[in-house]
N, C-alpha and C positions, 0 to 999 in steps of 0.2 A: 538565492533561488535557483541558481544554475544547476544544482544537483537534481532538481525536480524536472527532468526531461524524460521523454519516452525512451530515447536512445540509451540513457544511463540506466534506467530501470530494466530495460530489455536485457542489458548485459548482466544484470543480477538475477535473471530468471532462474528459478529452482534453488536459489540460495537462502540461507537462514537469515531471518530478521528477529531481533530480540525486542519485544514490546515490554516496556517498563510501566507497569500499572501502578506502582507505588514502591515505597521502600521495601526491598526484599521480595517484591512481587514481579516476576518476569514470566512472560509467555514466549515460547519458541514458535515462531511462525515461519512458513515457507512461501516465498513469492511464486505463485503458480500461473499467473497470467498477467499480461500487459496488453491493453487494448487501446488503439487510436480512437479518439472520440472527435476528431476534426469534422466539423460540419461540411457541407458542400462548399466548394471554393468561393462561391458568390457570397457566403456568409462569414468569411474569415477576415474581413477588413478589421483592423485594429487588434488582432490577436498577436501577442508577443511570443507566446509559446504554444506548441501543439497540445491541446487538451487530451488527457488520457486517463485510463483507470488502471489500477493495480489491484489484483486479487491475491489474498493470502489465505493459507489454511493453517489451522492450529488445532490444539487439543479440544475435545468436546467440553471438558471442564478442567480447570476453571476457564471461563471465557470473559472477554473484555466487552464492556458496554460501549455504546457510541460516545466517543470522546477524542480529544487531542492527546496523543501519547508521545513520549520520547521513544524512538525506535532506533536501533543500531544494526548496521550491516557492515561486514568486513570491507566490502568494496566501496560503499557509498558513505560510510561514516555514520555519525549520529544526526538525527533530524527529528523534527516535530511533525507528526502526521495525524490528520483527523481521520479516524477509522470508524467504519460502520459495520456491525455484525449483520450478515445477510441471512444466517441460519445454518442449519446442519446439512452436511452432505455426507451421508454414511456416518462414520464415527468422528468426523472432523467438523469444526466450526469454520465457516467461510467469512472472510472480512473483505471489505472493499474500501479503497481510498480513491478519490477523484481529484485530479490536478488540472487546473485550467489557467 
């Protein structure tokens, strides 16, 4: 679980992530935003990690449905991430993953 930190994802900002939707089905995504979701200090008791969101952009079609996918990044390696499509922004599909 150490890979899933805001600091490590921030280092991979604007890098390519490959989402593997199935055998021979890959989507090229780009990490475009990493946002700290830490609540107010009074509400952080018991938190082991800083919660954060990661937003990715990819092609309009094909697009990936809400699901846990194998994703790979040159810097971070291979990981399983639950991804949610947020919708279109221009000609790109926007995805989000929340880590808590």
